[in-house]
N, C-alpha and C positions, 0 to 999 in steps of 0.2 A: 503494499499500499504505499504511495505517495504520499505522506503525510502534511507535506504543505500544502498541494492541492487541497485537500479535504480542509486543512485548516482555514485557508483563504476565502474558500467557499463558504463555510460555518459563521467566518467573520465577518464576511460581507452581508449575509442572511440577518444577523445579531442587527448588524448596524442599520441597516432598513427599518427590521421589524421594530425598534427601539424607537426611531425616528417617527414611523408611522405611528407607533401606541400612545407618542409624546403629544402628537396634536388629534388624534382622534381616534378611529379604529379601522379595521382593515375593510369594511363594507364601502368606507370614503372612497376607497383606493381601485376599486374595480368596475369597470366597464367593460361590456361584451364586446362592444363596436371596435374599442383601442386594441383589445386582443385580436379580432378578426384581421384588423390591420396589419398588426406587426408578424403576427404570426403565418398568417394566408400571404402575406405581401413578401415575408423574407423568404416562404419555402416556394412560392412561385417563381421569384426572380433567382433564387439558386437553381429551381430546376433548369430553367432556361442555360445556365452557366454551365451543369454539369449533367452529363446523362443518369438515369433513375437510378440505375444499378450501383453508380459508384458512390452514391446520395444513401442508399440504403446500404452499403459495404463501407463507408466511411465513416459515417455518421458513429454507429457504434464501436467500431475501431478505435476511433479517435476517444471516445469517451473512456473504453478501457483500459487505454495505455496514458491517459491523462493521470488516470487515478493508480497505476501500480509503476513499480519499480522492477529494472533488470533483476532476476536472481542473484547475479553475479556485477559487480562493477569491473575495471578495466585492470586493477590493483588485485582483486581477487582472481581473474583470468588468469594474470599471470603465473599465479603459484597454480592453479588450478592443470594449466598446460604444461610447467615444468615439474610437476607430480606424474601427471599422465605421461611424459617423456618420460619419469626416469623406471616406471612400469614397462614401457613398451624396450627400453635398454635392456632389462634385466630378464623379463619374460617373454619378450618380441610380441608380435600384432595378438596373437592368440590370448594374450594376458589383460588385453584391454575387452577382452569379454565381458568379464565381470566389475567392470568401472562403472560407478555409479554416480551422475553428476546432475544437480538441477536444471541446468541450461537445456533446453531440446534442441538447439541450433548446437553446441560442442556436442552433445550427444548422438546428433546425427553423422557429425563428423568423426566423432571416435568409432561408433559403426563401421564406417566407410572402411577406416583405415583396418581395423578388426577384421573384415572381410575380405580384405588383400585387394582393393580396387585400385587400379592407377593413379599416380599422380593425377594426370589431368581430366581424369572423370572426377574425381574429388574436386578438384580446382574449378569446374566448370558447374558440377552441381550446388555446389557452395556459393559460390558465387551468385548462379542464376535464383538459387534461394533468397539471399541477401537483398540485392535487386528489387526484386519481386514485393518482399516485405517493405523495405526502406519507400516504394512507390506507390505501394497503398496506404504506409504511414503519412506519408506527405500529401498524398490527396487527401486524407482525414485534416490536416491541416489546414489545408486549402478550402475546404467545405466550411469547416467551423469558422475561416476567415472571413468568408464571403457572406455566411449569415450575419457573423459581425459589424462587416460593413452595410450589409443593408437595412438591420434591424435598426438603427438610427433614422436611416434615411427613410425609412416608413413610417416612423415616428413622426419627423415632419412634414409626411404626406397627410398623416393622421390630424395633426393637428394645423396644417391647413384645411382639410376637411373640414373639421370642427370650426372653425372660425369660417368661413364660407356660410355654414350652417346658420352660425350664431347669429351673422349679420342679416341674412335673408330673412331671418326670423323675430327682427329688434322690435315690432309689433306684439308679438306674445312673450313677455316676459317669463313666461313658465317654463319656456322652452330654452331659456339662455342658460341656465346653469348644467341641462346634460350636456347642450353640444360643448361647453367650454369644459367640461369633466373628459369630454373624449379628447378636445385638442390638446390639453395638458397630459391626460393620461396617457396619450400615445406616444408621446415625448418621453415622458418617464419610463415607460416598457421599454421602446426602444434602445435608451438608455442603457437598462440594468441589462437587456438582453446581450447587447454587442457589448457592452464594457466591462460586467461581473462575470458571466459566460462566456461567451463564444470565441471573445478578443484573445483572452487567458489562457483557454485552451487551445488555441490556435498556435499561441506563442509556447506554451510549455509543449504541444506537439512536436514545435521545430527541435527546440532543445533535444525532444527524444528521439528524434531522426539521427541528429549529429552525434550523438552518444550510442544509438543502437549501429549507426553505420562504423564508430569506431571498435566496438566491442564484436562485432560479426566481422570485422576484416581482421581483428586481432586473432580471433579464433581461426579463423581459415589459415594465416600465415601461420599459426602455431600447427594447427593439423596437418599443414605441409611438410612442416622441419619434421613433427614425429613420424611422417609416412617416410620422411627420406632421411629417418634415423640420425638424424644430428642430436647431439649429446644434451642431456637437460640443463647444462651450465648455458650453454651456446642458445638453447630455446629460450630461456629467461631473460638473457642479455639483449637477445635481436628484439624480445617482445616489449622490452621495460623502455623501448623508444616511442610507444604508445604513449606509456605516463607523462604526465606533466614534471619537468626537471625537479621540484621540488619532492615529489615524490619516488622519485627512482632509488633514490639513496636507501629508502628506509623499506624496501622491497628487493635490494638488490644484495642479499646474502646468497652466498653460491650455495648451487645445489650438488652434490657428491654427482661427480661424471660415473 
């Protein structure tokens, strides 16, 4: 669980609820017309930008990875791959059949080495897997960003519609309040959807794409070196290049060759 995402959402909701309750009730801040213009309009505009299949795949995938962390970070992966290289060095590829890991992508690479697939097959398969995953994750980021861009814009459209309706009914004071509510609440909903939900998720997914690209490329390089029977010390030394400079010395204890 990515606790920062959860804490951010909870904190934002608490702030909004506190301000609402300090000045009235939740009923004052609900209007079905504003809901329709924000969610209906944003969905329609996003549907124009992206194929339906991408939307149905990208929205749940983005929501899932916005709230989850990789089981192993880059530092853990260096240690894990060095450990696996030590096993392969002592027991051969057959010894990898009993190796267990929490990372599904790493487990796939280990299985390929244990089954004796050639180097090019392993490289092509893992790189294709990595590229497809990153493409879908980036697609999810773009969809959330599109919704985040559309929501405030449709909030402004809702405001303009409410203002037009209000000025068209100046002769009937009883209608001014509801139309003004539509105008103001549409802007409020658009700002909340865009700036508290969709744009933060899009930015978080962009960071996840970069992290996953680093981690999966690190795994591919490590697996290929293990398949090529490189020593555990060399595997560790080569993979430390993926870590920030300040973390390399902490993780660079030599592994027995």
